[in-house]
One Martini backbone bead per residue (centre of mass of N, CA, C, O) as a GRO file, in nm:
protein
  137
    1UNK     BB    1  -3.718   5.038   3.802
    2UNK     BB    2  -4.013   4.875   3.925
    3UNK     BB    3  -4.270   4.685   3.961
    4UNK     BB    4  -4.517   4.720   4.190
    5UNK     BB    5  -4.703   4.477   4.333
    6UNK     BB    6  -4.745   4.317   4.074
    7UNK     BB    7  -4.836   4.451   3.832
    8UNK     BB    8  -5.044   4.471   3.567
    9UNK     BB    9  -5.019   4.370   3.235
   10UNK     BB   10  -5.166   4.468   2.932
   11UNK     BB   11  -5.273   4.240   2.674
   12UNK     BB   12  -5.346   4.180   2.371
   13UNK     BB   13  -5.529   3.944   2.132
   14UNK     BB   14  -5.576   4.189   1.939
   15UNK     BB   15  -5.524   4.348   1.615
   16UNK     BB   16  -5.546   4.657   1.448
   17UNK     BB   17  -5.538   4.730   1.098
   18UNK     BB   18  -5.469   4.978   0.896
   19UNK     BB   19  -5.630   5.083   0.592
   20UNK     BB   20  -5.661   5.269   0.304
   21UNK     BB   21  -5.898   5.107   0.106
   22UNK     BB   22  -5.994   4.946   0.354
   23UNK     BB   23  -6.100   4.786   0.598
   24UNK     BB   24  -6.018   4.717   0.886
   25UNK     BB   25  -5.803   4.470   1.050
   26UNK     BB   26  -5.829   4.179   1.240
   27UNK     BB   27  -5.592   4.019   1.460
   28UNK     BB   28  -5.510   3.721   1.587
   29UNK     BB   29  -5.310   3.606   1.859
   30UNK     BB   30  -5.212   3.320   1.693
   31UNK     BB   31  -5.076   3.033   1.554
   32UNK     BB   32  -5.256   2.999   1.305
   33UNK     BB   33  -5.177   3.273   1.167
   34UNK     BB   34  -4.869   3.285   1.200
   35UNK     BB   35  -4.801   3.040   0.999
   36UNK     BB   36  -4.981   3.184   0.743
   37UNK     BB   37  -4.846   3.447   0.733
   38UNK     BB   38  -4.688   3.692   0.623
   39UNK     BB   39  -4.391   3.824   0.732
   40UNK     BB   40  -4.472   4.124   0.712
   41UNK     BB   41  -4.726   4.114   0.883
   42UNK     BB   42  -4.595   3.997   1.135
   43UNK     BB   43  -4.392   4.226   1.179
   44UNK     BB   44  -4.604   4.454   1.209
   45UNK     BB   45  -4.748   4.332   1.455
   46UNK     BB   46  -4.504   4.331   1.642
   47UNK     BB   47  -4.459   4.636   1.639
   48UNK     BB   48  -4.738   4.713   1.745
   49UNK     BB   49  -4.722   4.562   2.009
   50UNK     BB   50  -4.469   4.703   2.125
   51UNK     BB   51  -4.594   4.984   2.123
   52UNK     BB   52  -4.826   4.915   2.328
   53UNK     BB   53  -4.609   4.830   2.564
   54UNK     BB   54  -4.424   5.070   2.629
   55UNK     BB   55  -4.561   5.224   2.869
   56UNK     BB   56  -4.550   4.962   3.066
   57UNK     BB   57  -4.213   4.903   3.025
   58UNK     BB   58  -3.982   5.123   2.982
   59UNK     BB   59  -3.900   5.166   3.319
   60UNK     BB   60  -3.832   4.865   3.349
   61UNK     BB   61  -3.616   4.657   3.566
   62UNK     BB   62  -3.451   4.325   3.544
   63UNK     BB   63  -3.169   4.184   3.745
   64UNK     BB   64  -3.328   3.908   3.751
   65UNK     BB   65  -3.482   3.638   3.772
   66UNK     BB   66  -3.789   3.536   3.609
   67UNK     BB   67  -4.149   3.532   3.619
   68UNK     BB   68  -4.442   3.457   3.412
   69UNK     BB   69  -4.783   3.561   3.412
   70UNK     BB   70  -5.075   3.436   3.232
   71UNK     BB   71  -5.401   3.589   3.200
   72UNK     BB   72  -5.700   3.481   3.051
   73UNK     BB   73  -5.937   3.685   2.867
   74UNK     BB   74  -6.196   3.574   2.681
   75UNK     BB   75  -6.412   3.566   2.396
   76UNK     BB   76  -6.335   3.290   2.266
   77UNK     BB   77  -6.296   2.986   2.214
   78UNK     BB   78  -5.979   2.819   2.286
   79UNK     BB   79  -5.651   2.745   2.260
   80UNK     BB   80  -5.412   2.826   2.473
   81UNK     BB   81  -5.157   2.771   2.301
   82UNK     BB   82  -5.240   2.954   2.065
   83UNK     BB   83  -5.231   3.218   2.234
   84UNK     BB   84  -4.964   3.223   2.414
   85UNK     BB   85  -4.732   3.205   2.213
   86UNK     BB   86  -4.743   3.488   2.074
   87UNK     BB   87  -4.760   3.671   2.321
   88UNK     BB   88  -4.502   3.573   2.454
   89UNK     BB   89  -4.308   3.644   2.229
   90UNK     BB   90  -4.373   3.947   2.203
   91UNK     BB   91  -4.333   4.026   2.501
   92UNK     BB   92  -4.035   3.935   2.532
   93UNK     BB   93  -3.930   4.121   2.308
   94UNK     BB   94  -4.018   4.383   2.452
   95UNK     BB   95  -3.842   4.353   2.703
   96UNK     BB   96  -3.579   4.383   2.541
   97UNK     BB   97  -3.626   4.649   2.381
   98UNK     BB   98  -3.686   4.809   2.678
   99UNK     BB   99  -3.468   4.701   2.893
  100UNK     BB  100  -3.584   4.501   3.116
  101UNK     BB  101  -3.403   4.286   2.975
  102UNK     BB  102  -3.128   4.139   2.842
  103UNK     BB  103  -3.284   3.861   2.788
  104UNK     BB  104  -3.499   3.572   2.664
  105UNK     BB  105  -3.371   3.358   2.816
  106UNK     BB  106  -3.334   3.094   3.063
  107UNK     BB  107  -3.159   3.283   3.259
  108UNK     BB  108  -3.403   3.494   3.296
  109UNK     BB  109  -3.645   3.310   3.204
  110UNK     BB  110  -3.766   3.052   3.414
  111UNK     BB  111  -4.092   3.118   3.403
  112UNK     BB  112  -4.411   3.004   3.275
  113UNK     BB  113  -4.759   3.093   3.312
  114UNK     BB  114  -5.096   2.958   3.243
  115UNK     BB  115  -5.434   3.110   3.259
  116UNK     BB  116  -5.771   3.066   3.271
  117UNK     BB  117  -6.030   3.269   3.378
  118UNK     BB  118  -6.239   3.434   3.167
  119UNK     BB  119  -6.497   3.578   3.019
  120UNK     BB  120  -6.450   3.879   2.788
  121UNK     BB  121  -6.611   4.029   2.535
  122UNK     BB  122  -6.514   4.345   2.571
  123UNK     BB  123  -6.200   4.248   2.705
  124UNK     BB  124  -5.975   4.093   2.568
  125UNK     BB  125  -5.693   3.931   2.749
  126UNK     BB  126  -5.383   3.976   2.903
  127UNK     BB  127  -5.255   3.927   3.226
  128UNK     BB  128  -4.939   4.041   3.338
  129UNK     BB  129  -4.682   3.896   3.551
  130UNK     BB  130  -4.387   4.002   3.722
  131UNK     BB  131  -4.139   3.797   3.886
  132UNK     BB  132  -3.944   3.669   4.092
  133UNK     BB  133  -3.772   3.393   4.101
  134UNK     BB  134  -3.901   3.084   4.255
  135UNK     BB  135  -3.797   2.815   4.382
  136UNK     BB  136  -3.992   2.487   4.422
  137UNK     BB  137  -3.749   2.242   4.489
   0.00000   0.00000   0.00000
Protein backbone atom coordinates (compact mmCIF):
# COMPACT_ATOMS: atom_id res chain seq x y z
CA UNK A 1 0.00 0.00 0.00
CA UNK A 2 1.21 3.51 -0.72
CA UNK A 3 0.09 6.98 0.21
CA UNK A 4 -2.52 8.02 -2.33
CA UNK A 5 -2.76 11.45 -3.96
CA UNK A 6 0.51 12.48 -2.36
CA UNK A 7 -1.01 12.83 1.07
CA UNK A 8 0.84 15.10 3.48
CA UNK A 9 2.70 13.58 6.38
CA UNK A 10 2.84 15.91 9.37
CA UNK A 11 6.13 16.16 11.23
CA UNK A 12 6.72 18.11 14.43
CA UNK A 13 9.58 20.57 14.70
CA UNK A 14 9.53 20.48 18.52
CA UNK A 15 9.36 17.49 20.86
CA UNK A 16 8.27 17.60 24.48
CA UNK A 17 10.10 15.27 26.85
CA UNK A 18 8.41 14.26 30.08
CA UNK A 19 10.54 14.47 33.18
CA UNK A 20 9.88 12.88 36.56
CA UNK A 21 10.91 15.59 38.99
CA UNK A 22 11.00 18.71 36.83
CA UNK A 23 8.75 20.51 34.40
CA UNK A 24 8.56 18.87 30.95
CA UNK A 25 11.14 20.17 28.50
CA UNK A 26 10.62 21.20 24.86
CA UNK A 27 13.39 20.46 22.40
CA UNK A 28 13.62 22.18 19.06
CA UNK A 29 14.58 19.85 16.22
CA UNK A 30 17.42 21.85 14.77
CA UNK A 31 21.13 21.41 14.20
CA UNK A 32 22.12 23.91 16.90
CA UNK A 33 20.91 21.71 19.74
CA UNK A 34 21.70 18.45 17.91
CA UNK A 35 25.42 19.09 17.88
CA UNK A 36 25.49 20.24 21.53
CA UNK A 37 23.19 17.70 23.23
CA UNK A 38 24.33 14.57 24.95
CA UNK A 39 24.05 11.54 22.66
CA UNK A 40 21.60 9.81 25.02
CA UNK A 41 19.17 12.75 24.85
CA UNK A 42 19.52 12.85 21.07
CA UNK A 43 18.88 9.12 20.81
CA UNK A 44 15.77 9.39 23.00
CA UNK A 45 14.43 12.27 20.90
CA UNK A 46 14.99 10.25 17.72
CA UNK A 47 13.06 7.31 19.22
CA UNK A 48 10.22 9.63 20.26
CA UNK A 49 10.12 11.20 16.79
CA UNK A 50 9.96 7.80 15.08
CA UNK A 51 7.19 6.71 17.43
CA UNK A 52 5.17 9.82 16.49
CA UNK A 53 5.64 9.04 12.78
CA UNK A 54 4.64 5.39 13.10
CA UNK A 55 0.90 5.75 12.46
CA UNK A 56 1.46 7.87 9.34
CA UNK A 57 4.17 5.63 7.87
CA UNK A 58 3.72 2.06 9.05
CA UNK A 59 1.77 0.58 6.13
CA UNK A 60 3.31 2.55 3.28
CA UNK A 61 5.86 0.94 0.97
CA UNK A 62 7.88 2.57 -1.79
CA UNK A 63 9.61 0.11 -4.11
CA UNK A 64 10.87 2.79 -6.49
CA UNK A 65 13.18 5.81 -6.21
CA UNK A 66 11.48 8.67 -4.39
CA UNK A 67 11.72 12.40 -3.84
CA UNK A 68 10.67 14.06 -0.61
CA UNK A 69 9.28 17.58 -0.26
CA UNK A 70 9.46 19.34 3.11
CA UNK A 71 7.20 22.37 3.62
CA UNK A 72 7.94 24.35 6.78
CA UNK A 73 5.29 26.17 8.78
CA UNK A 74 7.38 28.00 11.34
CA UNK A 75 6.73 29.46 14.76
CA UNK A 76 9.82 31.67 15.08
CA UNK A 77 12.26 32.88 12.47
CA UNK A 78 15.06 30.44 11.93
CA UNK A 79 17.61 29.27 9.41
CA UNK A 80 15.93 26.69 7.14
CA UNK A 81 19.03 24.50 7.04
CA UNK A 82 19.09 24.36 10.85
CA UNK A 83 15.52 23.07 10.86
CA UNK A 84 15.47 20.75 7.87
CA UNK A 85 18.64 18.83 8.62
CA UNK A 86 17.47 17.11 11.83
CA UNK A 87 13.88 16.55 10.70
CA UNK A 88 15.08 15.11 7.39
CA UNK A 89 17.52 12.76 9.15
CA UNK A 90 14.95 11.55 11.69
CA UNK A 91 12.21 11.22 9.07
CA UNK A 92 14.33 9.20 6.66
CA UNK A 93 15.45 6.91 9.48
CA UNK A 94 11.76 6.39 10.35
CA UNK A 95 11.03 5.47 6.70
CA UNK A 96 13.64 2.71 6.96
CA UNK A 97 12.54 1.52 10.41
CA UNK A 98 8.92 1.10 9.31
CA UNK A 99 9.95 -0.66 6.07
CA UNK A 100 8.61 2.11 3.84
CA UNK A 101 11.91 2.06 1.97
CA UNK A 102 14.74 -0.44 1.82
CA UNK A 103 17.43 2.08 2.73
CA UNK A 104 17.81 5.85 2.96
CA UNK A 105 20.77 6.05 0.59
CA UNK A 106 20.76 8.04 -2.64
CA UNK A 107 19.77 5.04 -4.76
CA UNK A 108 16.36 5.20 -3.04
CA UNK A 109 15.98 8.86 -2.05
CA UNK A 110 16.97 10.75 -5.17
CA UNK A 111 15.83 14.24 -4.24
CA UNK A 112 14.88 16.35 -1.22
CA UNK A 113 13.38 19.81 -1.52
CA UNK A 114 12.71 22.31 1.25
CA UNK A 115 10.44 25.31 1.21
CA UNK A 116 9.34 27.79 3.85
CA UNK A 117 5.59 28.30 3.53
CA UNK A 118 4.36 30.62 6.29
CA UNK A 119 4.29 31.34 9.98
CA UNK A 120 1.95 29.23 12.10
CA UNK A 121 2.47 30.10 15.76
CA UNK A 122 -0.10 27.61 17.02
CA UNK A 123 1.01 24.59 14.97
CA UNK A 124 4.61 24.77 13.73
CA UNK A 125 5.46 21.74 11.59
CA UNK A 126 6.85 20.28 8.43
CA UNK A 127 4.33 18.92 5.95
CA UNK A 128 6.13 16.18 4.08
CA UNK A 129 5.17 14.72 0.72
CA UNK A 130 6.73 11.58 -0.79
CA UNK A 131 6.52 11.20 -4.57
CA UNK A 132 8.04 8.89 -7.18
CA UNK A 133 11.28 10.45 -8.38
CA UNK A 134 10.91 12.24 -11.71
CA UNK A 135 14.13 13.11 -13.47
CA UNK A 136 13.99 16.75 -14.60
CA UNK A 137 16.99 16.97 -16.92
